[in-house]
N, C-alpha and C positions, 0 to 999 in steps of 0.2 A: 443773454441779458442785454437789453437796449439801454444805452446811456443817454443822458440828456432828458429833455422834457418829454411827456407822454407822447407827443406827436413826432418825436425824433429830432426836435430842434432845441437848441439852447435859446436863451433870450436874445443873443446876438446873431442868430442864424443857425443853419443846419450844423449838426454835430460832426458830420463827416467822419464818423467812427463806426467801424464794423463791430458787430457783436462778438466776433472772434478775437478782438483785441483785449488782452488781459488788463485788469485794473492795476493800480500802482502798488497795492499791498503794503505790508508793514515796513518794508525796508526804506520806503520814502519817509515814513515817520521817524525811523532811526537816523536817516540822513539829516532831517530837520533837527532832531535832538542833539546830534553831534555838532551841528552848526551853531545851535543855541549855546551849547556848553563852551565852545571856543569863543563866541562873541562875549560871553560872561567872564572870559579870562581863564577858563579852566584848560589845563593841558590834557589833551585827549590821547589816550593810548588805544589805538584802534585794533581790537581783536575781533572785529565783526566781519572782515573780508578775508576770504581764503586766497589771498594773492601772496605767493612766495616772496620772501625778502632775501632769498639767496641769490647769488650771482649766476648768470648763464654761463655755460661752458665757454672759455675763451676761444676754442676751436669754432664754435657756432658764430660768435661775433666776428671772427676773422673771415669766415666764409661770406658773411653778409657784406663786410667792407670790401672784399675783392669783387663781389658781384656788382657793386655800385658802378665800378669803372668798366664793366663788361656790357657793351651795347646790346648783346644778344639777350640780355635779361629785361630790356626796356619795353618790349612789345607785349601784346596779349599773349597769355599762356594757354595754349590749347592742350588737349589730352597728351600729345606726344611730349610736351614740356614737363609734364608731371611724372613721366616714367622713371627718371632717376630716383625720385622719392619713393615711388611705389616699389621699385626693385629693392631699394634699401630696406623698406618696411617689411617686405616678404622675406628677405634674407635674415633680418633681425628676428622675425617671428619664427622662422624655421630653426635658427640656432637656439632660440630660447625654449620652444615647445616641441620641436621635432616634427612639425607639420609644414610641408613646403607648399605654398600657395602660388597661384598664377597671378602675377602682377597685372596682366592684361584684363582679367575678368573677375578676379576675387579681391581686388584692392581699388581704392579710390581716394584721392587727396581731398582734404576738407579745409575750409577756412575756419578752423577751430572745431572741436568736437561738439560744442553747444550748437553751432550752426548745422553741423552734420546731423544731429539728432532731430532738430526741428524739421529739416527737409526730409529726413528718412520717414518720419511719421506720416508726412503728406504723401510720400512716394509709394509706400507699401500698404496703405489702408485708405478706405473711403470714409467721408464724413458719416458719422452715426455708428461706425464700427466700435467694438469694445477694445479696451487696452487694459491688460492686467498690470498693475503697478502697486507700489507700496504707498501707504498713507503718510510716510515720512520720507522725503526725497529732496534732491537738489531743487531749489525753487524754480529754475527754468523748465523743469519737466512739466509742471502743471500748466505753465503758459504755452509750451509747445503742444501739449495735448489739446488745449482750448483752440489754439490757432488751426490745428489740423481737424478740428471738429469731432474729435473722438470722445467716446464715453468712458470715463475712467471706472475701472472695477478694482476696488482696493482689496488687495490680498492681506489677510490677517497675518500679523507678525508674531513670532515667538519671542521669548525673553532674550534671545540672541540677536534680535532684529532681522532675522531671516523669515521670508514668507513661509507659511504653513501651507505647502502645496496640496497636501491631502485634504485640506479644508475647503478647497475650491469646489463649487457646485457644478453639476453637469450643465446647467443653464448658462452659467458664466463662461465656462469653457467653450460652449457652443457659439457664443456671440463674440468671443475675443479673437482678434486677428493678430494681436501683438502682445508679447510679454516684455516689460521693461525692467531690467535689473541693473544694479550698480554696486559691485563688491570688488575691492575694498570700497566702503560706503561713505558718502558725504550726505548727512552730517554725523552719522552714529559711529563711524570708524569701524563698523562691523566687518568681518571677513566671512567668505563662504568657502566651503571645502569642495574638492572635485566631486565628491559624492553628491552634494547638494546640486551642483551644476548638472551632473549626469541625470538626476531625477527631473530637473527642469527641462532638459533636452528631451528626455523620453516622453514627458507630458506634452511638450510642444509638438513633437513629431506625431503623436497619436491624434492630436486635434487640429493639425494644419496651422499652427501658430508660429509666427516668426519671433524668435527670442533675440531682442536687441540688448546687448550688454555694453553699457557705457563704462569704460575702464581707464579713466584718466590717472588713477592712483595705482596702477599696475606695479610700479617700482617702490611704493611707499609702504611696504610691509616691514614690521619690526623684528619678526622672528627669522629663523634660518630658512623656513619653508618658502618657496617661491609662490607668488600670487598665481592662483590657477586661472586658466582661460578656458571658457567653455567651447570655444571654436575648435580646439584640438582634441576634444573628447569624442568618443564614438557617436556618430550621428550629427556632430556639430556643424559640419559643412553643409548639411542638408537644411538646417533651420536657424543658424546663428549669424547675426550681423554684429561685429564687435567694433567699437569706436575707441580710438586712442588719441591722446593729446600730448603736446610738448609742454604744456603749461606747468605741470607739477613735477615731472621727472627732471626736466631741464630748465625750468624757471623762465619760460618764454611766453608767458601768458599774453603780454601785450602785442606779440607778433602774430597771434592768431594762426595757428597751424595744427592740423591733426590728420588722421587717416582712418578710413573704414576698411575692415577686412572681413571676408566671410562669404556667405551664400551668393553665388553668382547672379541669381535672379534678383535678389534684393539689391545687390550692388549695381546691376543694370538699371533697375527702377530708380534708384537714387541718382545715378549719373544722368538718366533722361530728364529727371525733374530739375536738376541743377543746370542743365544745359542752357535754358533760356534766362537763368538767373544770374550766373556769375562766369567769369573767365578764369577761375582758379586764382590761387595766391600768387604773389610776386615770386619769380624764380629764385631771387636771392634769398628769400625767406625759406623756400623749400630746400635750398642748398644748406641752410642752417640746420634744417631737420636731418638731412643726410649725414651731416658732420656729427650730429648728436647720436644717431643710431649706430655709428661706427665707433663710438667711445667704448672703452672697456667697462663691463658691467660693474666692476668694483667701484668706479667713479660714482655711478648712480646710487649704489648701496651705501657709500660713504655719506651722501646727503640724507638718505633715509635714516641714518644714525642720528643726524642732527634733530630730526623731528622726533625720534624716539626719546632722546635726551630731554627735549623740551616738554614732551608729554609727561615724562617722569617727574620733572621739576614741578609742573603745574599740578599734577594729581597729588604728589607728596605734600605740596604747600596747602592744597585744599583740604586734605585729610588732617594735617597738623592744625589747621585753622578751625576745625570742628565741623567739617562738612560730611563726616561720616565715611562710609565705604564707597568712595568715588571709583568707578571702574577705570582701569588703565587701558587706554586704546591699544589695539593690536596692529593698527595701521593708520595711514593718512596724516593729517595735520590738524586735527581737531580733538577737543574734549566735548562730548555730549553730556551735559550736566542737568540733572533733574532738580527742579526747584522744590521747596517745601510745598506740600499739598495745599491747594487753594490760592497760591501766588500766581498772579497774571504775569505771563512772560514778557509781554510787550511793555506793560507799565513798569515792570522790574527793570528792564533794560533802559527805558527812558529815564527813570530815577537814578540808576547807577551811573550813567554817563554824566548827568547833571551834577550829581553830588561828588563823584570821585574821579570822573574823566575816563573811566573804563568802559569802552564800547564793545558790546557783545551782540550777537544776532538772536533775536527772539525765536523760539522754537516754532511758533505758529507760522513763520514764514516758510518753513519746510513742510508744510502740508497739515491737514487736519489732525494727524497723529502726533504733531510736534508741540501741541499746546502743553504748557507746564515745564518745558525744557528750555535751555539756552545753549547755543553753540559758541565755544571759545576757539578762535583760530590762533594757532601757535606761531604767530608770525612776528615774534619779538624774541630777543635773547632770554636765556633762562632766568637771569636775575630780574628782568622786567616782568616776566610771567609770574615769578614767585611773589613779587610785591603786589601784582594785580590779584593774585589768588586771595591774599589777605583781605583786600577791599571787597572782592566778590563774596567771601564768606561772611564778612561783617554785614553786607547788604542782605544776604540771605537770612541771617539771624534777625536783622531789623524787620524784614518783611514778615517773617514768621511771628515775631512778637506783636506786630501791628494787627495781624489776623486774630491772634489770641485775645488781644485787648478788645477788639471789635465784637 
């Protein structure tokens, strides 16, 4: 899609914009709506951004503070400087999933998992290749696919928001080079079983497809069962690249740190692409990551309990306010809420923040399958969420009544 005038120029000169650059999307509209509400004197409770409001581990902050005074951290960080993080990541993975990876060739540091995914798509596939993905997904996926020049092939979803792998056509499987999954899932909070991941691995191996699993919510499951990882399953190391983040488990979103684990050929391709682009993250921030990975797992599970309690408070309040059978999330930090049939999700969110100060994310921002939904980020205490639920429910009733009257 060419932006600007038909000749590629705006009235004030060339557009200087590639057709690969994504458009602004609905979140720019929501930013404007929040700003307008604040300018009108409305107190905004922002439940639209999935940024953890919990504190980072003190051990991580101490590691960063100590690093500032260490002059060895002040220079460019080449591959050798990332090895402590990669060794810690492989040790963490081995203790958790029983698979010991080689930090030299099956692991790579990332300046955030979002950066890692965008670069990985460019590294492992060529423009015009197909990518199997869901029509409801984290917004940056769609932009990353566009920047890489890939052709999205949307996998049909079942009622549990898992792709129906058996429904994929031979033609789509033949032209796909990558399958992109994310479970536990943003925005739906859906979880996948080991059996589902094994089926995806078997399918990808048969068709020479790389399975990229974005796994930032690995620790944010609410039940007793651990979150599965496809990399450790039979055949996983042959076709899986898995991305991990410190933003959700350890509340370090602003520090931008993650790592990739998996197939050595995919890791080598990603490393080769990143080489002319970045010099890796600051060593002090990587030391924060090492400190986090060495924490007892019980500490991380305690934080998951906070999200579970908040989800229960929000869902219970929505149900009591008359929203019907709202599904209780099984993981993550979101409630994926279906609006009454016919209600426009973008207009609903704009009106909600203007009238009540409650800011949500329109479902349409999470892909073509998100229309008619809103995402509630559980980034406030339980009492705030319960009060917000009453306002959300009232707005839903008003929107439904307006449709009926029309």
